[in-house]
C-alpha positions as a Python dict, from the first residue, in 0.01 Angstrom:
ca = {
    (1, 'M'): (0, 0, 0),
    (2, 'S'): (-216, 194, 238),
    (3, 'K'): (-573, 300, 168),
    (4, 'K'): (-465, 662, 162),
    (5, 'Q'): (-214, 596, -113),
    (6, 'I'): (-471, 396, -313),
    (7, 'L'): (-723, 679, -277),
    (8, 'T'): (-466, 936, -387),
    (9, 'I'): (-370, 733, -696),
    (10, 'S'): (-734, 669, -786),
    (11, 'L'): (-813, 1039, -757),
    (12, 'G'): (-519, 1129, -979),
    (13, 'V'): (-621, 876, -1242),
    (14, 'A'): (-980, 1008, -1236),
    (15, 'L'): (-858, 1366, -1278),
    (16, 'M'): (-634, 1260, -1567),
    (17, 'I'): (-921, 1080, -1740),
    (18, 'A'): (-1149, 1382, -1689),
    (19, 'A'): (-882, 1612, -1834),
    (20, 'L'): (-843, 1388, -2138),
    (21, 'I'): (-1220, 1375, -2191),
    (22, 'W'): (-1243, 1754, -2161),
    (23, 'A'): (-948, 1805, -2399),
    (24, 'F'): (-1091, 1584, -2673),
    (25, 'T'): (-1453, 1692, -2637),
    (26, 'P'): (-1546, 1954, -2907),
    (27, 'Q'): (-1591, 2296, -2756),
    (28, 'P'): (-1906, 2497, -2828),
    (29, 'V'): (-1883, 2723, -3133),
    (30, 'I'): (-1951, 3091, -3077),
    (31, 'V'): (-2213, 3204, -3330),
    (32, 'E'): (-2443, 3494, -3407),
    (33, 'V'): (-2813, 3437, -3459),
    (34, 'A'): (-3098, 3628, -3617),
    (35, 'E'): (-3470, 3581, -3583),
    (36, 'V'): (-3695, 3464, -3865),
    (37, 'T'): (-3953, 3740, -3908),
    (38, 'K'): (-4286, 3784, -4082),
    (39, 'G'): (-4384, 4095, -4275),
    (40, 'R'): (-4346, 4268, -4609),
    (41, 'F'): (-4087, 4121, -4843),
    (42, 'E'): (-3937, 4306, -5138),
    (43, 'Q'): (-3710, 4170, -5407),
    (44, 'T'): (-3515, 4457, -5553),
    (45, 'I'): (-3249, 4522, -5812),
    (46, 'D'): (-3003, 4773, -5666),
    (47, 'E'): (-2783, 4986, -5891),
    (48, 'D'): (-2646, 5338, -5890),
    (49, 'G'): (-2722, 5590, -6161),
    (50, 'K'): (-2747, 5960, -6223),
    (51, 'T'): (-3008, 6221, -6294),
    (52, 'R'): (-3041, 6405, -6622),
    (53, 'V'): (-3263, 6674, -6765),
    (54, 'R'): (-3534, 6509, -6970),
    (55, 'E'): (-3518, 6754, -7261),
    (56, 'R'): (-3181, 6920, -7321),
    (57, 'Y'): (-3130, 7178, -7596),
    (58, 'V'): (-2788, 7263, -7734),
    (59, 'V'): (-2769, 7610, -7883),
    (60, 'S'): (-2513, 7603, -8164),
    (61, 'A'): (-2359, 7863, -8394),
    (62, 'P'): (-2575, 7907, -8707),
    (63, 'L'): (-2277, 8042, -8902),
    (64, 'A'): (-1901, 8068, -8885),
    (65, 'G'): (-1776, 8381, -8717),
    (66, 'R'): (-1670, 8546, -8394),
    (67, 'V'): (-1889, 8496, -8090),
    (68, 'R'): (-1884, 8752, -7811),
    (69, 'R'): (-1800, 8659, -7454),
    (70, 'A'): (-2097, 8491, -7288),
    (71, 'T'): (-2286, 8700, -7035),
    (72, 'L'): (-2496, 8409, -6909),
    (73, 'K'): (-2375, 8169, -6642),
    (74, 'A'): (-2485, 7816, -6553),
    (75, 'G'): (-2808, 7840, -6355),
    (76, 'D'): (-2934, 8165, -6510),
    (77, 'A'): (-3299, 8161, -6614),
    (78, 'V'): (-3390, 8241, -6975),
    (79, 'A'): (-3722, 8287, -7150),
    (80, 'R'): (-3807, 8173, -7497),
    (81, 'G'): (-3671, 8427, -7745),
    (82, 'D'): (-3413, 8581, -7509),
    (83, 'I'): (-3075, 8665, -7660),
    (84, 'V'): (-2826, 8409, -7531),
    (85, 'A'): (-2530, 8483, -7762),
    (86, 'V'): (-2414, 8744, -8013),
    (87, 'M'): (-2208, 8665, -8322),
    (88, 'H'): (-2039, 8857, -8601),
    (89, 'P'): (-2009, 8670, -8930),
    (90, 'A'): (-1659, 8587, -9046),
    (91, 'A'): (-1519, 8665, -9389),
    (92, 'P'): (-1676, 8424, -9639),
    (93, 'P'): (-1476, 8139, -9789),
    (94, 'L'): (-1361, 8144, -10148),
    (95, 'L'): (-1622, 7893, -10269),
    (96, 'D'): (-1934, 8110, -10223),
    (97, 'A'): (-2154, 7883, -10433),
    (98, 'R'): (-2072, 7584, -10217),
    (99, 'T'): (-2137, 7782, -9898),
    (100, 'E'): (-2474, 7896, -10025),
    (101, 'R'): (-2561, 7540, -10121),
    (102, 'E'): (-2471, 7418, -9773),
    (103, 'L'): (-2695, 7684, -9621),
    (104, 'E'): (-2981, 7582, -9849),
    (105, 'E'): (-2940, 7221, -9742),
    (106, 'R'): (-2934, 7335, -9380),
    (107, 'V'): (-3270, 7508, -9438),
    (108, 'G'): (-3407, 7190, -9592),
    (109, 'A'): (-3289, 6982, -9299),
    (110, 'A'): (-3445, 7229, -9055),
    (111, 'E'): (-3777, 7214, -9244),
    (112, 'A'): (-3770, 6832, -9230),
    (113, 'A'): (-3695, 6843, -8858),
    (114, 'L'): (-3987, 7080, -8805),
    (115, 'A'): (-4221, 6849, -8997),
    (116, 'R'): (-4104, 6555, -8790),
    (117, 'A'): (-4155, 6755, -8471),
    (118, 'K'): (-4511, 6847, -8574),
    (119, 'T'): (-4584, 6480, -8640),
    (120, 'S'): (-4449, 6393, -8293),
    (121, 'V'): (-4674, 6658, -8138),
    (122, 'A'): (-4979, 6518, -8315),
    (123, 'H'): (-4889, 6164, -8208),
    (124, 'A'): (-4830, 6270, -7846),
    (125, 'N'): (-5158, 6465, -7831),
    (126, 'A'): (-5348, 6168, -7975),
    (127, 'A'): (-5191, 5933, -7720),
    (128, 'L'): (-5275, 6177, -7441),
    (129, 'A'): (-5638, 6199, -7551),
    (130, 'Q'): (-5666, 5819, -7571),
    (131, 'N'): (-5510, 5768, -7228),
    (132, 'R'): (-5740, 6029, -7076),
    (133, 'A'): (-6042, 5854, -7224),
    (134, 'D'): (-5919, 5518, -7092),
    (135, 'A'): (-5860, 5670, -6748),
    (136, 'Q'): (-6213, 5812, -6739),
    (137, 'R'): (-6361, 5475, -6830),
    (138, 'T'): (-6145, 5301, -6571),
    (139, 'Q'): (-6252, 5552, -6308),
    (140, 'K'): (-6619, 5478, -6373),
    (141, 'L'): (-6560, 5102, -6366),
    (142, 'A'): (-6353, 5132, -6047),
    (143, 'A'): (-6637, 5321, -5879),
    (144, 'Q'): (-6865, 5027, -5962),
    (145, 'G'): (-6611, 4771, -5841),
    (146, 'F'): (-6538, 4613, -6180),
    (147, 'V'): (-6174, 4730, -6196),
    (148, 'S'): (-5906, 4702, -5931),
    (149, 'P'): (-5750, 5017, -5780),
    (150, 'T'): (-5414, 4908, -5923),
    (151, 'Q'): (-5549, 4930, -6278),
    (152, 'R'): (-5691, 5275, -6203),
    (153, 'E'): (-5354, 5395, -6071),
    (154, 'R'): (-5180, 5251, -6376),
    (155, 'D'): (-5414, 5438, -6614),
    (156, 'D'): (-5370, 5762, -6418),
    (157, 'L'): (-4993, 5718, -6445),
    (158, 'K'): (-5024, 5672, -6822),
    (159, 'V'): (-5209, 6005, -6842),
    (160, 'T'): (-4934, 6180, -6646),
    (161, 'L'): (-4656, 6031, -6859),
    (162, 'S'): (-4846, 6109, -7181),
    (163, 'A'): (-4886, 6470, -7072),
    (164, 'R'): (-4511, 6496, -7015),
    (165, 'E'): (-4440, 6342, -7354),
    (166, 'A'): (-4679, 6587, -7519),
    (167, 'E'): (-4506, 6876, -7343),
    (168, 'A'): (-4166, 6746, -7454),
    (169, 'A'): (-4295, 6715, -7813),
    (170, 'N'): (-4410, 7078, -7805),
    (171, 'F'): (-4066, 7182, -7685),
    (172, 'E'): (-3912, 6987, -7973),
    (173, 'Q'): (-4138, 7170, -8217),
    (174, 'H'): (-4040, 7509, -8071),
    (175, 'A'): (-3673, 7416, -8098),
    (176, 'A'): (-3721, 7300, -8459),
    (177, 'E'): (-3893, 7627, -8548),
    (178, 'H'): (-3607, 7818, -8392),
    (179, 'Q'): (-3346, 7620, -8587),
    (180, 'L'): (-3540, 7680, -8909),
    (181, 'E'): (-3545, 8055, -8842),
    (182, 'L'): (-3170, 8054, -8781),
    (183, 'A'): (-3103, 7859, -9101),
    (184, 'R'): (-3323, 8089, -9310),
    (185, 'A'): (-3161, 8397, -9159),
    (186, 'A'): (-2814, 8264, -9242),
    (187, 'L'): (-2921, 8188, -9600),
    (188, 'T'): (-3075, 8534, -9638),
    (189, 'R'): (-2758, 8703, -9523),
    (190, 'S'): (-2557, 8489, -9762),
    (191, 'R'): (-2773, 8605, -10053),
    (192, 'Q'): (-2745, 8969, -9949),
    (193, 'G'): (-2384, 8992, -10050),
    (194, 'W'): (-2155, 8825, -9801),
    (195, 'H'): (-1934, 8746, -10097),
    (196, 'T'): (-1805, 9103, -10098),
    (197, 'A'): (-1474, 9140, -9919),
    (198, 'G'): (-1536, 9209, -9549),
    (199, 'G'): (-1906, 9264, -9614),
    (200, 'G'): (-2027, 9078, -9305),
    (201, 'R'): (-1766, 9167, -9049),
    (202, 'G'): (-1956, 9457, -8900),
    (203, 'E'): (-2294, 9284, -8890),
    (204, 'R'): (-2443, 9154, -8566),
    (205, 'F'): (-2632, 8829, -8542),
    (206, 'D'): (-2838, 8759, -8228),
    (207, 'I'): (-2886, 8399, -8120),
    (208, 'R'): (-3205, 8349, -7919),
    (209, 'S'): (-3316, 8077, -7682),
    (210, 'P'): (-3550, 7819, -7841),
    (211, 'V'): (-3728, 7739, -7510),
    (212, 'A'): (-3775, 7873, -7160),
    (213, 'G'): (-3559, 7718, -6891),
    (214, 'R'): (-3220, 7756, -6727),
    (215, 'V'): (-2867, 7750, -6858),
    (216, 'L'): (-2722, 7410, -6778),
    (217, 'R'): (-2374, 7456, -6919),
    (218, 'V'): (-2185, 7726, -7110),
    (219, 'T'): (-1967, 7548, -7364),
    (220, 'Q'): (-1811, 7859, -7520),
    (221, 'E'): (-1760, 8120, -7250),
    (222, 'S'): (-1480, 8335, -7390),
    (223, 'E'): (-1491, 8538, -7709),
    (224, 'A'): (-1355, 8331, -7995),
    (225, 'V'): (-1391, 8240, -8358),
    (226, 'V'): (-1613, 7935, -8392),
    (227, 'A'): (-1711, 7715, -8682),
    (228, 'L'): (-2057, 7656, -8821),
    (229, 'G'): (-2255, 7433, -8581),
    (230, 'A'): (-2017, 7473, -8285),
    (231, 'P'): (-2204, 7427, -7950),
    (232, 'L'): (-2231, 7745, -7745),
    (233, 'L'): (-2445, 7655, -7442),
    (234, 'E'): (-2707, 7408, -7317),
    (235, 'I'): (-3054, 7499, -7196),
    (236, 'G'): (-3305, 7282, -7011),
    (237, 'D'): (-3552, 7267, -6725),
    (238, 'P'): (-3386, 7137, -6404),
    (239, 'A'): (-3730, 7069, -6258),
    (240, 'D'): (-3799, 6811, -6530),
    (241, 'L'): (-3552, 6541, -6427),
    (242, 'E'): (-3531, 6170, -6491),
    (243, 'V'): (-3295, 5905, -6357),
    (244, 'V'): (-3091, 5672, -6577),
    (245, 'I'): (-2929, 5358, -6437),
    (246, 'D'): (-2759, 5071, -6614),
    (247, 'V'): (-2833, 4716, -6498),
    (248, 'L'): (-2711, 4375, -6606),
    (249, 'S'): (-2898, 4239, -6906),
    (250, 'G'): (-2998, 3937, -6697),
    (251, 'D'): (-3160, 4165, -6437),
    (252, 'A'): (-3329, 4372, -6708),
    (253, 'L'): (-3544, 4069, -6795),
    (254, 'H'): (-3729, 4115, -6464),
    (255, 'I'): (-3782, 4492, -6496),
    (256, 'L'): (-4107, 4618, -6647),
    (257, 'P'): (-4239, 4972, -6708),
    (258, 'G'): (-4450, 5092, -6418),
    (259, 'Q'): (-4261, 4909, -6143),
    (260, 'P'): (-4197, 5120, -5829),
    (261, 'V'): (-3849, 5248, -5753),
    (262, 'K'): (-3692, 5386, -5438),
    (263, 'L'): (-3424, 5648, -5501),
    (264, 'E'): (-3174, 5718, -5225),
    (265, 'R'): (-2886, 5958, -5188),
    (266, 'Q'): (-2654, 6053, -4903),
    (267, 'S'): (-2713, 6398, -4759),
    (268, 'G'): (-2427, 6644, -4761),
    (269, 'A'): (-2364, 6651, -4387),
    (270, 'P'): (-2125, 6389, -4244),
    (271, 'G'): (-2332, 6100, -4115),
    (272, 'G'): (-2642, 6252, -4271),
    (273, 'N'): (-2962, 6059, -4322),
    (274, 'I'): (-3060, 5890, -4646),
    (275, 'A'): (-3320, 6090, -4837),
    (276, 'A'): (-3552, 5843, -5016),
    (277, 'L'): (-3765, 5944, -5314),
    (278, 'E'): (-4041, 5756, -5488),
    (279, 'G'): (-4002, 5679, -5857),
    (280, 'R'): (-4139, 5456, -6131),
    (281, 'V'): (-3981, 5278, -6426),
    (282, 'R'): (-4074, 5452, -6751),
    (283, 'R'): (-3867, 5267, -7007),
    (284, 'V'): (-3626, 4976, -7040),
    (285, 'E'): (-3413, 5048, -7344),
    (286, 'P'): (-3423, 4764, -7601),
    (287, 'S'): (-3052, 4766, -7679),
    (288, 'A'): (-2769, 4661, -7447),
    (289, 'F'): (-2408, 4778, -7446),
    (290, 'T'): (-2077, 4642, -7321),
    (291, 'K'): (-1925, 4790, -7008),
    (292, 'V'): (-1606, 4690, -6830),
    (293, 'S'): (-1650, 4655, -6454),
    (294, 'A'): (-1402, 4768, -6189),
    (295, 'L'): (-1263, 4411, -6185),
    (296, 'G'): (-1196, 4419, -6559),
    (297, 'V'): (-1490, 4194, -6653),
    (298, 'E'): (-1692, 4275, -6963),
    (299, 'E'): (-2063, 4296, -6886),
    (300, 'Q'): (-2369, 4346, -7102),
    (301, 'R'): (-2576, 4621, -6946),
    (302, 'V'): (-2905, 4793, -7027),
    (303, 'N'): (-3018, 5147, -6949),
    (304, 'V'): (-3336, 5187, -6743),
    (305, 'V'): (-3510, 5528, -6742),
    (306, 'I'): (-3695, 5621, -6421),
    (307, 'D'): (-3941, 5903, -6355),
    (308, 'I'): (-3933, 6078, -6018),
    (309, 'T'): (-4290, 6068, -5887),
    (310, 'A'): (-4218, 6227, -5548),
    (311, 'P'): (-4337, 6587, -5498),
    (312, 'R'): (-4101, 6851, -5631),
    (313, 'D'): (-4044, 7006, -5287),
    (314, 'Q'): (-3870, 6683, -5177),
    (315, 'W'): (-3591, 6713, -5435),
    (316, 'L'): (-3544, 7084, -5490),
    (317, 'N'): (-3170, 7057, -5431),
    (318, 'I'): (-3116, 6776, -5686),
    (319, 'G'): (-2977, 6889, -6020),
    (320, 'D'): (-2854, 6750, -6347),
    (321, 'A'): (-2603, 6459, -6342),
    (322, 'Y'): (-2639, 6397, -5965),
    (323, 'R'): (-2557, 6046, -5841),
    (324, 'V'): (-2840, 5844, -5685),
    (325, 'D'): (-2888, 5486, -5567),
    (326, 'A'): (-3192, 5314, -5717),
    (327, 'R'): (-3376, 5011, -5580),
    (328, 'I'): (-3622, 4873, -5835),
    (329, 'V'): (-3891, 4662, -5669),
    (330, 'V'): (-3949, 4367, -5905),
    (331, 'Y'): (-4155, 4162, -5656),
    (332, 'H'): (-4321, 4219, -5321),
    (333, 'A'): (-4534, 4016, -5083),
    (334, 'T'): (-4713, 4101, -4761),
    (335, 'D'): (-4723, 3884, -4449),
    (336, 'A'): (-4431, 3674, -4577),
    (337, 'V'): (-4183, 3468, -4374),
    (338, 'K'): (-3833, 3616, -4416),
    (339, 'V'): (-3490, 3486, -4328),
    (340, 'P'): (-3163, 3681, -4354),
    (341, 'V'): (-2965, 3600, -4668),
    (342, 'A'): (-2654, 3571, -4449),
    (343, 'A'): (-2798, 3253, -4296),
    (344, 'L'): (-2841, 3065, -4626),
    (345, 'F'): (-2594, 2816, -4764),
    (346, 'R'): (-2602, 2544, -5026),
    (347, 'D'): (-2660, 2196, -4889),
    (348, 'G'): (-2361, 1969, -4951),
    (349, 'A'): (-2577, 1671, -5036),
    (350, 'S'): (-2766, 1859, -5307),
    (351, 'S'): (-2629, 2186, -5443),
    (352, 'A'): (-2976, 2276, -5571),
    (353, 'Q'): (-3116, 2305, -5219),
    (354, 'W'): (-3078, 2582, -4965),
    (355, 'A'): (-3026, 2513, -4598),
    (356, 'V'): (-2986, 2696, -4269),
    (357, 'F'): (-2867, 2614, -3919),
    (358, 'V'): (-3142, 2661, -3663),
    (359, 'A'): (-3040, 2737, -3305),
    (360, 'D'): (-3218, 2464, -3104),
    (361, 'G'): (-3125, 2569, -2756),
    (362, 'N'): (-2747, 2524, -2742),
    (363, 'T'): (-2736, 2293, -3044),
    (364, 'A'): (-2716, 2370, -3414),
    (365, 'R'): (-2966, 2182, -3632),
    (366, 'K'): (-2938, 2182, -4009),
    (367, 'R'): (-3265, 2229, -4190),
    (368, 'I'): (-3348, 2225, -4561),
    (369, 'I'): (-3572, 2512, -4669),
    (370, 'E'): (-3738, 2622, -4989),
    (371, 'T'): (-3683, 2975, -5113),
    (372, 'T'): (-3749, 3104, -5463),
    (373, 'R'): (-3683, 3476, -5419),
    (374, 'R'): (-3397, 3655, -5250),
    (375, 'G'): (-3346, 4022, -5194),
    (376, 'A'): (-3042, 4220, -5088),
    (377, 'R'): (-3091, 4140, -4717),
    (378, 'D'): (-3376, 3890, -4677),
    (379, 'A'): (-3498, 3580, -4858),
    (380, 'L'): (-3860, 3470, -4895),
    (381, 'V'): (-3919, 3136, -4718),
    (382, 'D'): (-4169, 2913, -4897),
    (383, 'S'): (-4139, 2627, -4648),
    (384, 'G'): (-3906, 2492, -4379),
    (385, 'L'): (-3905, 2778, -4127),
    (386, 'S'): (-4153, 2955, -3906),
    (387, 'A'): (-4156, 3307, -3774),
    (388, 'G'): (-3987, 3339, -3435),
    (389, 'E'): (-3722, 3072, -3490),
    (390, 'R'): (-3358, 3171, -3465),
    (391, 'V'): (-3104, 3091, -3735),
    (392, 'I'): (-2726, 3117, -3735),
    (393, 'V'): (-2593, 3392, -3962),
    (394, 'Y'): (-2255, 3365, -4134),
    (395, 'P'): (-2206, 2999, -4030),
    (396, 'G'): (-1843, 2889, -4049),
    (397, 'D'): (-1692, 2551, -4127),
    (398, 'A'): (-1694, 2462, -3759),
    (399, 'V'): (-2075, 2473, -3743),
    (400, 'R'): (-2224, 2132, -3818),
    (401, 'D'): (-2549, 1953, -3754),
    (402, 'G'): (-2569, 1862, -3384),
    (403, 'R'): (-2270, 2077, -3282),
    (404, 'R'): (-2295, 2263, -2953),
    (405, 'I'): (-2304, 2639, -2988),
    (406, 'T'): (-2272, 2947, -2772),
    (407, 'I'): (-2476, 3245, -2888),
    (408, 'R'): (-2285, 3570, -2892),
    (409, 'D'): (-2460, 3856, -2719),
    (410, 'N'): (-2518, 4127, -2979),
    (411, 'T'): (-2782, 4372, -2867),
    (412, 'R'): (-2761, 4567, -3193),
    (413, 'R'): (-2923, 4281, -3389),
}
């Protein structure tokens, strides 16, 4: 065999061996990476909810009869004492004594409601006076450096919320007075001889607004015969809105009154920007309820009431029962090391530990980290990572410790 033939065979064998080595050598895994950053971290509870008028008043029929067609429409402004509906009493029932007794009991109930409303006004005014006194003392102590600015802001917020509660209590008292007047008027007309055949058919009874505000909804728009207590329309102040969201009972354990909230909603234009509003948790309701999710799972949920603290000119176009997305900030930290949640996975050796794959050049290195708080996008790193390092996001089964990787070019990240 000539040297040329030997060289040709040797070269072929070498190429075959190289091809086999290349075929059985693991190829680099294409991955995406994100940088570990340092800055403000927020742990939030994200849920959707809706707005509602804080104090809503339902104007109902004080007697049975025919109500005229409504002249007011949703959105119309009304003042306290304006005529919002007109009724004509119907022919009385056969049992006049029972009807009169029912009207007397209605007067008694209205008087009790008025007494309760007056007590609420006194309680709200007392709470407002106490909170104002506490705020003044806190302001003096803050000026001397004995109280933190956070405590001062909290006391100022209590004054604002107490003022709103006092205003709402006054509205309740006005409404109770109005209901008492309606009940007494109905009883007076009953005693004036409604028992005579057709005696009340020609009479006119004006129903007036208990408070100043706007018409939210007209329940009975057409002329019709209605029963005693039938709802006719709803009145409220659209500028006095609150937001109600329902959260899981497990998440409600971490929500406290006074925590900041970010309210977001999509603007009307296609592709419009998100309009964010500042809010604050006012109340976490003490009772939960059962709600079936879209997947058919029964969940225990709790209502959280949020006050909108942003200036009114920022949400002029938001009305009653509008949908909003709420992000309740339950924890925040400044100058914190953050890692994307998409990079975290449970370590196979210990399911109680979190781990990430760090991009060490062209090699993936598994690293155990400590994290106690996780938000919707980022997790707070207690130890194990430093700002500036790159981690693999959405690691697949092919990514292992020591595996070669190829970083995908994604300029949007």
